[in-house]
C-alpha positions as CSV (number, residue, x, y, z in Angstrom):
1,M,-135.8,-161.9,37.0
2,G,-138.3,-162.2,39.1
3,R,-140.8,-165.5,37.1
4,E,-144.1,-163.3,37.1
5,T,-143.4,-159.4,37.3
6,G,-139.9,-158.8,35.5
7,K,-138.5,-157.1,38.1
8,P,-135.5,-157.8,39.6
9,K,-135.7,-159.9,42.4
10,V,-134.5,-157.6,45.6
11,N,-131.9,-159.5,48.2
12,P,-132.4,-158.4,51.7
13,L,-129.2,-159.4,52.9
14,G,-127.4,-157.7,49.8
15,A,-129.1,-154.6,50.2
16,L,-128.3,-154.4,54.0
17,W,-124.6,-154.5,52.6
18,F,-125.0,-152.1,50.2
19,T,-126.4,-149.6,52.4
20,L,-123.2,-150.2,55.6
21,G,-121.2,-149.9,52.3
22,L,-122.5,-146.3,51.5
23,G,-122.6,-145.2,55.3
24,A,-119.1,-146.1,55.7
25,M,-118.2,-144.3,52.1
26,V,-120.3,-140.8,53.5
27,L,-118.4,-141.5,57.3
28,G,-114.7,-141.9,55.1
29,G,-115.4,-139.4,53.1
30,L,-115.9,-136.4,56.7
31,G,-112.9,-138.3,57.9
32,I,-111.1,-136.6,54.8
33,V,-112.2,-133.3,56.7
34,V,-113.2,-134.3,60.2
35,P,-109.4,-135.2,62.3
36,L,-111.1,-137.6,64.7
37,V,-112.7,-139.2,61.9
38,H,-109.9,-141.4,60.2
39,T,-111.1,-142.5,56.0
40,T,-109.2,-145.7,56.1
41,P,-111.1,-147.7,58.3
42,F,-114.6,-146.7,56.7
43,L,-113.1,-147.6,52.9
44,L,-112.1,-150.7,54.5
45,V,-116.2,-151.8,56.2
46,A,-116.9,-150.1,52.6
47,A,-114.8,-152.6,50.3
48,F,-116.1,-155.2,52.6
49,A,-119.6,-154.5,52.6
50,F,-119.4,-153.8,48.4
51,A,-118.0,-157.2,47.6
52,R,-121.2,-158.7,49.4
53,S,-124.0,-156.4,47.2
54,S,-122.2,-154.7,44.4
55,R,-119.9,-155.7,42.0
56,R,-119.7,-152.1,40.3
57,W,-119.6,-150.4,43.3
58,S,-116.5,-152.5,44.8
59,R,-114.6,-152.1,41.5
60,W,-115.5,-148.7,41.7
61,L,-113.8,-148.3,45.1
62,L,-110.9,-150.4,44.3
63,S,-110.0,-148.1,41.4
64,H,-110.5,-145.3,42.8
65,P,-107.1,-143.7,42.2
66,L,-107.0,-141.9,45.5
67,F,-109.2,-145.0,48.2
68,G,-108.2,-148.0,45.6
69,P,-104.1,-147.9,46.7
70,I,-104.9,-147.5,50.4
71,I,-107.5,-150.8,50.3
72,Q,-104.8,-153.2,48.5
73,N,-102.1,-152.1,50.7
74,W,-104.3,-153.3,54.1
75,R,-105.4,-155.8,52.6
76,Q,-102.5,-157.5,50.8
77,H,-99.7,-156.1,53.3
78,G,-102.0,-155.0,56.4
79,A,-99.7,-150.9,55.7
80,I,-100.2,-148.4,55.7
81,A,-98.5,-145.9,53.7
82,M,-96.3,-142.8,55.4
83,G,-98.5,-139.6,53.9
84,S,-101.4,-141.4,55.5
85,K,-100.0,-142.3,58.6
86,S,-98.3,-138.5,59.2
87,I,-101.9,-137.3,58.8
88,S,-103.2,-139.5,60.8
89,V,-100.8,-138.5,63.9
90,A,-100.8,-134.2,63.1
91,S,-104.7,-135.2,62.9
92,M,-105.0,-136.5,66.1
93,A,-102.5,-134.2,67.5
94,A,-104.3,-131.6,66.1
95,V,-107.3,-132.2,67.9
96,F,-105.8,-133.3,71.4
97,A,-103.9,-128.7,71.4
98,L,-107.0,-128.1,70.1
99,S,-109.3,-129.4,72.9
100,L,-106.3,-128.1,75.4
101,A,-107.1,-124.0,73.6
102,L,-110.6,-125.0,74.5
103,R,-109.8,-125.7,78.4
104,V,-111.4,-129.2,78.2
105,S,-112.5,-130.8,81.7
106,P,-108.8,-132.7,82.7
107,I,-111.1,-136.2,82.6
108,I,-111.9,-135.7,78.8
109,L,-108.3,-134.8,78.6
110,V,-107.2,-138.1,80.1
111,V,-109.6,-140.2,77.9
112,Q,-108.9,-138.1,74.5
113,G,-105.3,-138.4,75.5
114,V,-105.4,-142.6,76.1
115,V,-107.6,-143.2,73.0
116,L,-105.5,-141.3,70.5
117,S,-101.9,-142.3,72.1
118,G,-103.7,-145.8,71.5
119,A,-105.3,-145.2,67.9
120,A,-101.8,-143.4,67.2
121,L,-99.6,-146.4,68.2
122,F,-101.6,-148.4,66.2
123,V,-101.4,-146.5,63.5
124,L,-97.3,-146.2,63.4
125,S,-97.1,-150.0,64.0
126,R,-98.2,-151.1,60.9
127,P,-95.9,-151.8,58.4
128,L,-95.1,-149.6,55.1
129,P,-96.3,-151.0,52.0
130,P,-93.0,-152.1,49.9
131,H,-92.3,-150.2,46.7
132,H,-93.5,-150.8,43.5
């Protein structure tokens, strides 16, 4: 609390981390419905930012039934669950197929193919979390 006013002090750096965490959560939420936006990296950024700004939000995120295990698997093992891998790779393939169906420019298809292939290889190369 501030000495003279009784109001809580605002930590500008904490506010910045909190804002980054909220933004990452919004983008991660988009990743649930938009195939090219992947949820996991944004959740990891949100967890990192909330750990530096808000114990309450950090605890909420880590205890969330859907998001918590994803973050814990990554933090503890650098692992991605098979279901998440499958959804990721399938959504990347669907986006590329949609681009083909829409007859997107060949140069865009090449760039998209390289980026999506690299992302898919990264996701597939991560270990699976250990079974509990």
